[in-house]
C-alpha positions as CSV (number, residue, x, y, z in Angstrom):
1,M,46.8,31.1,14.2
2,K,43.7,33.3,13.4
3,R,44.4,32.8,9.7
4,Y,44.6,29.0,10.2
5,R,41.4,28.9,12.1
6,L,39.6,31.0,9.4
7,L,41.0,28.7,6.7
8,L,39.8,25.6,8.6
9,S,36.4,27.1,9.1
10,M,36.1,27.8,5.4
11,I,37.1,24.2,4.5
12,L,34.6,22.7,6.9
13,L,31.8,25.0,5.5
14,A,32.7,24.1,2.0
15,S,32.6,20.4,2.8
16,S,29.2,20.7,4.4
17,M,27.8,22.7,1.5
18,V,29.0,20.0,-1.0
19,L,27.2,17.4,1.1
20,A,24.0,19.4,1.2
21,Q,24.1,20.0,-2.6
22,M,24.3,16.2,-3.4
23,P,21.2,14.5,-4.5
24,M,19.8,12.5,-1.6
25,E,20.5,9.1,-3.0
26,E,24.2,10.1,-3.7
27,E,24.6,11.5,-0.2
28,L,23.3,8.4,1.5
29,Y,25.3,6.0,-0.7
30,A,28.5,8.1,-0.2
31,S,28.2,7.6,3.6
32,V,27.9,3.8,3.0
33,L,31.0,3.9,0.9
34,G,32.8,5.9,3.5
35,I,32.2,3.5,6.4
36,E,32.3,0.2,4.4
37,G,35.2,-2.1,5.2
38,R,36.7,0.1,7.9
39,T,38.0,-1.1,11.3
40,H,35.9,-0.5,14.3
41,Q,37.9,2.5,15.4
42,E,37.8,3.9,11.8
43,R,34.0,3.6,11.7
44,N,33.9,5.6,15.0
45,E,36.2,8.2,13.6
46,F,34.3,8.4,10.3
47,I,31.0,9.2,12.0
48,K,32.7,11.9,14.1
49,G,34.3,13.4,11.0
50,Q,31.0,13.5,9.2
51,L,29.3,15.2,12.2
52,H,32.1,17.8,12.2
53,K,31.4,18.5,8.5
54,I,27.7,18.8,9.1
55,G,28.5,21.3,11.8
56,V,26.6,19.8,14.8
57,G,27.8,19.1,18.3
58,F,27.9,15.7,19.7
59,V,28.8,13.9,22.9
60,T,30.4,10.5,23.4
61,A,29.5,8.0,26.1
62,S,32.1,5.3,26.8
63,F,31.3,2.0,28.5
64,K,33.0,-1.3,29.4
65,N,31.6,-4.7,30.2
66,I,33.0,-8.1,31.2
67,P,30.6,-10.9,30.2
68,R,31.3,-14.3,31.7
69,L,31.9,-16.8,29.0
70,K,33.2,-19.7,31.1
71,K,33.9,-20.0,34.8
72,K,37.5,-18.9,34.5
73,D,37.4,-16.9,31.3
74,T,36.4,-13.2,30.8
75,V,36.4,-11.0,27.8
76,V,36.5,-7.2,28.2
77,V,34.2,-5.4,25.7
78,T,34.6,-1.7,25.5
79,G,32.6,0.7,23.3
80,E,31.6,4.3,22.7
81,N,28.2,5.6,21.8
82,I,28.0,8.9,19.8
83,I,25.0,11.1,20.5
84,V,23.6,14.2,18.7
85,R,20.8,16.0,20.6
86,L,18.5,18.3,18.7
87,G,15.5,20.3,20.0
88,E,14.0,20.8,23.4
89,G,10.9,19.6,25.0
90,P,9.3,17.8,27.9
91,K,9.7,14.4,26.2
92,R,12.4,12.7,24.1
93,I,12.5,10.7,20.9
94,V,15.5,8.4,20.3
95,V,16.6,7.5,16.8
96,G,19.4,4.9,16.8
97,A,21.6,2.9,14.4
98,H,24.5,0.7,15.5
99,Y,27.8,1.4,13.8
100,D,29.8,-1.7,14.8
101,A,30.2,-4.7,12.4
102,V,30.9,-8.4,12.7
103,T,34.6,-9.2,12.4
104,G,35.4,-10.1,8.8
105,S,32.4,-8.3,7.4
106,P,32.6,-5.0,5.5
107,G,29.4,-4.0,7.2
108,A,27.9,-2.0,4.3
109,N,24.2,-3.0,4.9
110,D,24.7,-4.1,8.5
111,N,24.8,-1.4,9.5
112,G,26.5,1.2,7.4
113,S,23.1,1.7,5.8
114,G,21.6,2.7,9.1
115,V,24.5,5.0,9.9
116,A,24.1,6.7,6.5
117,V,20.4,7.3,7.1
118,L,21.1,8.7,10.5
119,L,23.7,11.1,9.2
120,S,21.4,12.4,6.5
121,L,18.6,12.9,9.0
122,I,20.9,15.0,11.2
123,Q,22.2,16.9,8.2
124,H,18.7,17.9,6.9
125,L,16.7,18.2,10.1
126,Q,19.3,20.0,12.3
127,N,17.6,23.4,11.9
128,M,14.0,22.2,12.4
129,E,11.9,23.4,15.3
130,W,11.2,20.4,17.5
131,N,8.5,20.0,20.1
132,Y,10.6,17.3,21.8
133,S,14.3,16.7,22.3
134,I,15.6,14.2,19.8
135,D,18.6,12.0,20.5
136,F,20.3,10.7,17.3
137,C,22.4,7.8,18.6
138,F,25.1,5.9,16.9
139,F,25.2,2.8,19.1
140,D,28.3,0.7,19.6
141,Q,28.6,-3.0,20.2
142,E,25.2,-4.1,19.0
143,E,26.8,-7.2,17.8
144,Q,28.0,-7.9,21.4
145,K,24.7,-8.4,23.1
146,L,23.3,-4.9,22.4
147,M,25.7,-3.4,24.9
148,G,25.7,0.1,23.5
149,S,22.0,0.6,23.5
150,M,21.7,-1.1,26.9
151,Y,24.2,1.4,28.4
152,Y,22.4,4.3,26.8
153,V,19.1,3.2,28.4
154,N,20.8,2.9,31.8
155,Q,22.6,6.2,31.5
156,F,20.2,8.6,29.7
157,I,16.6,7.3,29.8
158,I,14.1,8.8,32.1
159,P,11.0,6.6,31.6
160,N,8.3,9.2,32.1
161,K,10.1,11.5,29.6
162,H,10.5,8.8,26.9
163,L,8.2,9.2,23.9
164,A,9.5,6.8,21.3
165,M,12.6,4.9,20.1
166,I,13.1,4.3,16.3
167,N,15.8,1.7,15.5
168,L,17.4,1.7,12.0
169,D,19.1,-1.6,11.2
170,I,19.6,-3.0,7.7
171,E,18.3,-0.2,5.4
172,G,20.1,-0.7,2.2
173,S,18.5,-3.5,0.1
174,G,14.9,-4.0,-1.0
175,E,11.6,-2.3,-1.6
176,E,9.4,-3.0,1.4
177,V,9.4,-1.5,4.9
178,F,9.6,-4.2,7.5
179,V,8.8,-3.0,11.1
180,G,8.4,-4.7,14.4
181,P,8.1,-6.2,16.8
182,V,4.5,-4.9,16.8
183,G,2.8,-5.3,20.2
184,R,2.4,-3.7,23.6
185,N,5.5,-1.7,23.4
186,N,4.4,0.4,20.5
187,R,0.7,0.9,20.8
188,F,1.1,4.7,20.5
189,L,3.9,4.6,18.0
190,I,2.5,2.0,15.5
191,R,-0.3,4.3,14.3
192,Y,2.2,6.9,13.2
193,V,4.3,4.1,11.5
194,R,1.3,3.1,9.5
195,E,0.5,6.7,8.6
196,A,4.1,7.3,7.5
197,A,3.9,4.4,5.1
198,Q,0.6,5.6,3.8
199,K,1.8,9.1,3.2
200,N,4.9,7.9,1.2
201,G,3.0,5.1,-0.6
202,F,5.5,2.5,0.7
203,P,4.6,-1.2,1.1
204,L,4.6,-1.9,4.9
205,V,5.0,-5.3,6.5
206,E,4.6,-5.5,10.2
207,H,5.1,-8.5,12.6
208,A,5.1,-9.3,16.3
209,E,8.3,-11.3,15.8
210,Y,11.4,-9.4,14.6
211,P,15.1,-10.2,14.6
212,S,17.2,-9.1,17.5
213,S,18.5,-5.6,17.5
214,D,18.9,-2.5,19.7
215,Y,15.2,-2.0,20.2
216,E,15.3,-4.8,22.7
217,S,17.2,-2.7,25.2
218,F,14.2,-0.3,25.3
219,A,11.6,-3.1,25.2
220,E,13.1,-4.6,28.3
221,Y,11.9,-1.6,30.2
222,R,8.6,-1.5,28.3
223,L,9.5,1.7,26.5
224,E,7.8,2.6,23.2
225,N,10.0,1.4,20.3
226,I,9.9,0.2,16.8
227,S,12.6,-1.2,14.5
228,I,12.7,-0.4,10.8
229,S,14.4,-2.3,8.0
230,I,14.2,-2.1,4.2
231,V,14.2,-5.6,2.8
232,P,13.5,-7.5,-0.5
233,K,9.9,-8.2,-1.2
234,G,8.6,-11.1,0.9
235,D,11.6,-10.9,3.3
236,G,9.5,-9.3,6.1
237,D,7.4,-12.4,6.3
238,R,10.4,-14.7,5.9
239,L,12.3,-12.9,8.6
240,S,9.4,-13.1,11.0
241,K,9.1,-16.8,10.4
242,Y,12.9,-17.2,10.8
243,V,12.6,-15.7,14.3
244,H,9.5,-17.8,15.1
245,N,11.5,-20.9,14.1
246,G,14.3,-20.1,16.6
247,Y,16.6,-18.4,14.1
248,K,16.6,-21.5,11.9
249,P,16.0,-20.5,8.2
250,D,13.6,-22.5,6.1
251,S,15.9,-24.0,3.5
252,L,13.1,-23.7,0.9
253,D,12.2,-20.1,1.6
254,A,15.1,-18.5,3.6
255,P,15.2,-14.7,3.9
256,K,17.3,-13.2,1.1
257,V,19.2,-10.9,3.4
258,L,20.6,-13.8,5.4
259,G,22.8,-14.8,2.5
260,V,24.9,-11.6,2.9
261,L,24.6,-10.3,6.5
262,H,27.5,-11.1,8.8
263,T,29.6,-12.3,5.8
264,A,32.4,-10.9,3.7
265,D,29.8,-10.3,1.0
266,D,28.1,-7.5,2.9
267,R,29.4,-4.8,0.5
268,S,28.1,-1.6,-1.0
269,N,27.6,-3.2,-4.4
270,L,24.5,-4.9,-2.9
271,V,23.2,-1.7,-1.3
272,T,20.9,0.4,-3.4
273,P,20.5,4.2,-3.2
274,A,16.8,3.8,-3.7
275,S,16.5,1.6,-0.6
276,L,18.5,4.1,1.5
277,K,16.3,6.9,0.4
278,M,13.1,4.9,1.2
279,S,14.4,4.5,4.8
280,Y,15.3,8.2,5.0
281,E,11.9,9.4,3.7
282,F,10.0,7.0,5.9
283,T,11.9,7.8,9.0
284,K,11.7,11.6,8.3
285,T,8.0,11.4,7.9
286,L,7.6,9.4,11.1
287,L,9.6,12.0,13.0
288,F,7.4,14.8,11.6
289,L,4.3,12.9,12.6
290,L,5.6,12.3,16.1
291,N,6.7,15.9,16.4
292,D,3.1,17.0,15.8
293,S,1.6,14.4,18.1
294,R,1.8,16.6,21.2
295,K,1.6,13.6,23.5
């Protein structure tokens, strides 16, 4: 038994060393390939398997909800958030990415890309000294009325200890950083977002109107939050207009990402390693800036 445990430990160590030695673009893209096209349960197990390889502890938080669809009909929606906590401190930063996908979609960009960035952040920042506690959250059931993030807020958030929430959703295709919704719920956070873009030399597009995602669960309680996407040039403006028009795309100037998301075409061949790395570098810089903020 001791020999078996020793062998298992050596295998896990070797796997994590291989991951750490990969160029960043390859590491990120490998995670997208690993989660693409899997069933919901397989996506959950993939994340846990990667966290074991990285060598970090995690907790799971299960939930169940029964939304009313019609007077006599109910649908039971169950889920499980996966949470890695690093650091200690008087306040908490949350970095989240949902791992569920729409039925029938391989879910490479939405949101295997966000999962990939989150895994690499954990991998490379796990030994950093943090001035705050950081919750890296893999949210479940975002596609079902943001249930996973809603339950996280209800279960774990203490408002006076919350510093910031960074939401990663659609990180894999494009060359501009699209953030939002800019407004009263990120007056502290937005200046560090702008500084992170400037430090990296990334084009930044920010809008008050932003597509629905897990940030809304935090905004509902007026908690500091920002959502980050990497999109094709011009899509930040197009997506904001799309939201403003009540989620009705302009047929003459529709956002490019809408042609793929929630469809069978959301595959890794349309995800680029360069976009994934842009998201990783931007989010890492933002975390470093927040860590030094001493709020």
